[in-house]
C-alpha positions in Angstrom: -28.8 -8.9 26.5 -28.5 -11.4 23.6 -26.1 -14.1 22.6 -23.3 -13.0 20.2 -24.3 -14.2 16.7 -21.9 -16.6 15.1 -21.2 -14.3 12.2 -19.9 -11.6 14.6 -17.6 -14.0 16.5 -14.5 -13.4 14.6 -11.1 -11.6 15.0 -12.1 -9.2 12.2 -15.3 -8.1 13.9 -14.3 -8.3 17.6 -10.7 -7.0 17.3 -10.5 -5.2 14.0 -8.1 -7.8 12.6 -8.6 -6.9 8.9 -7.0 -4.9 6.1 -8.9 -2.9 3.5 -8.6 -0.5 0.6 -11.1 1.6 -1.3 -10.7 1.9 -5.1 -12.5 4.4 -7.3 -14.2 2.9 -10.4 -15.2 4.5 -13.6 -17.9 2.6 -15.6 -16.9 -0.5 -13.7 -13.2 -0.2 -14.3 -11.0 0.1 -11.1 -8.6 3.1 -11.2 -5.1 2.9 -9.7 -5.8 -0.7 -8.9 -2.2 -2.1 -8.8 -1.1 0.7 -6.4 -4.0 -0.1 -4.1 -3.3 -3.8 -4.2 0.4 -3.3 -3.4 -0.5 -1.2 -0.4 -3.1 -3.7 0.8 -0.6 -6.5 0.5 1.8 -4.7 2.7 -0.8 -4.2 5.4 -1.8 -7.9 5.2 1.9 -8.9 5.7 2.1 -6.7 8.8 -1.1 -8.2 10.3 -0.1 -11.8 9.4 -3.0 -12.2 6.9 -2.8 -14.0 3.6 -2.1 -11.7 0.6 -5.2 -10.3 -1.0 -6.9 -12.2 -3.9 -6.2 -10.1 -7.0 -8.8 -11.7 -9.2 -11.7 -9.2 -9.3 -15.3 -9.9 -10.2 -17.0 -8.2 -13.1 -18.2 -4.9 -11.6 -21.4 -3.1 -12.5 -20.7 -0.3 -14.9 -21.6 2.6 -12.6 -20.6 6.1 -13.9 -18.7 6.5 -10.6 -18.2 3.8 -8.0 -16.2 2.9 -5.0 -14.9 -0.7 -4.7 -13.9 -1.8 -1.2 -11.6 -4.8 -0.8 -11.4 -6.3 2.7 -9.0 -9.0 3.8 -9.6 -11.1 7.0 -8.4 -14.4 8.2 -11.1 -16.1 6.2 -10.2 -14.5 2.8 -10.7 -11.5 0.5 -14.2 -9.9 0.2 -15.4 -7.1 -2.0 -18.3 -4.6 -2.2 -19.1 -2.0 -4.8 -21.4 1.0 -4.4 -22.2 4.1 -6.3 -20.0 7.1 -5.6 -22.2 10.2 -5.6 -21.2 13.5 -7.2 -19.0 15.7 -5.0 -19.4 19.5 -5.3 -16.5 21.5 -3.7 -17.3 25.1 -2.8 -15.5 27.8 -4.7 -13.8 28.7 -1.4 -12.4 25.2 -0.9 -13.1 22.6 1.7 -13.3 23.3 5.5 -11.2 21.0 7.6 -11.4 20.6 11.4 -8.5 19.7 13.7 -10.2 16.9 15.7 -9.1 15.6 19.1 -8.6 12.1 17.8 -5.3 10.3 17.5 -4.1 7.6 15.1 -2.8 4.2 16.5 1.0 4.5 17.1 1.7 1.3 15.1 -1.2 1.1 12.7 -1.6 4.7 11.6 0.3 4.0 8.4 -2.2 1.3 7.4 -5.9 0.8 6.6 -7.1 -1.7 9.1 -10.3 -2.6 10.9 -9.0 -0.5 13.8 -10.8 2.4 12.3 -12.8 4.0 15.1 -10.6 7.2 15.5 -11.2 8.1 11.8 -14.9 7.7 12.2 -14.9 9.9 15.3 -12.8 12.5 13.6 -15.3 12.8 10.8 -18.1 13.1 13.3 -16.4 15.9 15.0 -15.9 17.7 11.7 -19.5 17.1 10.6 -20.8 18.5 13.9 -18.9 21.8 13.1 -20.0 21.9 9.4 -16.6 20.9 8.2 -15.8 18.7 5.2 -13.0 16.6 6.9 -11.5 16.0 10.3 -7.8 15.7 10.8 -6.1 13.4 13.3 -2.8 13.7 15.2 -0.3 11.4 16.8 0.6 11.3 20.5 2.9 14.3 20.1 0.1 16.4 18.7 1.5 16.4 15.2 -1.0 16.3 12.3 -0.8 13.0 10.4 -3.9 12.1 8.5 -7.5 12.9 7.6 -10.6 10.8 8.5 -11.0 9.8 4.9 -8.1 11.4 3.1 -4.4 12.1 3.0 -3.2 15.6 3.5 -0.7 17.5 1.2 0.8 20.8 2.0 2.7 23.4 0.0 4.9 25.7 1.9 7.4 28.5 1.0 6.1 29.1 -2.5 5.1 32.2 -4.3 1.4 32.8 -5.1 0.4 31.4 -8.4 3.5 29.3 -9.0 5.6 26.5 -7.7 8.9 28.4 -7.7 10.7 27.9 -4.4 7.8 25.9 -2.9 8.1 22.6 -1.1 5.4 19.9 -1.0 5.1 18.1 2.3 3.4 14.9 3.3 2.7 14.4 7.1 4.8 11.7 8.7 2.9 8.9 10.4 -0.2 8.7 8.2 -1.5 6.4 5.5 0.4 6.4 2.2 -2.3 7.9 0.0 -2.5 6.3 -3.5 -4.4 9.3 -4.8 -1.9 11.8 -3.4 1.0 9.8 -4.9 -0.7 9.7 -8.3 -1.3 13.5 -8.3 2.3 14.2 -7.3 3.5 12.0 -10.1 1.3 13.9 -12.6 2.8 17.2 -11.3 6.3 15.7 -11.7 7.3 16.8 -8.2 8.5 14.9 -5.1 7.1 15.5 -1.7 9.1 15.4 1.5 7.8 13.4 4.4 7.8 15.7 7.4 6.4 16.2 10.9 3.5 18.6 10.6 2.9 20.8 13.6 -0.1 23.1 14.0 2.3 26.0 13.5 3.5 24.6 10.2 -0.1 23.8 9.2 -1.1 27.4 9.8 1.9 28.7 7.8 1.3 26.6 4.7 0.3 28.4 1.5 -1.9 25.6 0.1 -3.5 22.5 1.5 -5.2 19.6 -0.4 -7.1 16.5 0.7 -6.5 13.4 -1.4 -8.6 10.2 -1.4 -10.2 7.7 -3.7 -13.7 8.9 -2.7 -13.0 12.6 -3.4 -10.0 12.9 -5.7 -7.9 15.9 -4.9 -9.8 18.7 -3.1 -8.3 22.1 -2.2 -8.7 23.4 1.3 -9.8 26.9 1.9 -10.3 26.9 5.7 -8.7 25.0 8.6 -10.0 25.5 12.1 -9.4 24.1 15.6 -10.4 25.1 19.1 -10.2 28.9 19.2 -8.5 29.5 15.8 -9.0 29.5 12.1 -6.7 29.8 9.1 -7.6 30.5 5.5 -5.6 29.3 2.4 -5.4 30.3 -1.2 -7.4 27.8 -3.1 -5.6 26.1 -6.0 -7.6 23.5 -7.8 -5.8 20.7 -9.6 -5.4 21.2 -13.3 -6.2 17.6 -14.3 -8.7 15.5 -16.2 -7.6 12.2 -14.7 -10.8 10.5 -13.5 -8.9 9.1 -10.5 -8.0 12.6 -9.3 -11.0 14.8 -10.1 -14.1 15.0 -7.8 -16.6 12.4 -8.9 -19.3 13.6 -11.1 
């Protein structure tokens, strides 16, 4: 046993008292920055932290990068790393329904209370899946380990006529998802998403700064699988396409 180092003796490290967001960059330029900062400021207000510093440093001009902004009780910190190319299989991504649950009060925010999302991703990776989904205490699907979920239900194959876009209630407000819906010119309804509804959906997408908008081809849980028609986003927006 060793003494706790002074740099780890903080509310952010010991209790997860921090807020963060991850922003995609293209040649050193942050994408959808103002939307990310607005969401981050809301989380800081909830946690009683100072508003994030909005004066960014000059970033290395990486072809694709991921900027992380973290706010603690001692200020705003940044890191910037390369974002590797992401190849999505022709059959779409495989997602796994994990046994992890989001925090009842913090599930709508990106905070240092992040362990359930890490565990969901580990569950998924152990089964060869691209992403792990998390539920709430009622067993409703609310979020992904590193992405927001978008469903399309009730539509006709190959078109949007009669379809409805749904965002799971209780999860993080995805900046990437909102940007893609704005590009499509459609509004999504926030709705409880049961496993039954998830299995009935016509299309599923994962949305996140690190991946863009990724179509789902297969969803599985303990003892069941469901396939979906893969519909790739028709966009050239660098904030929405898979990096690389």
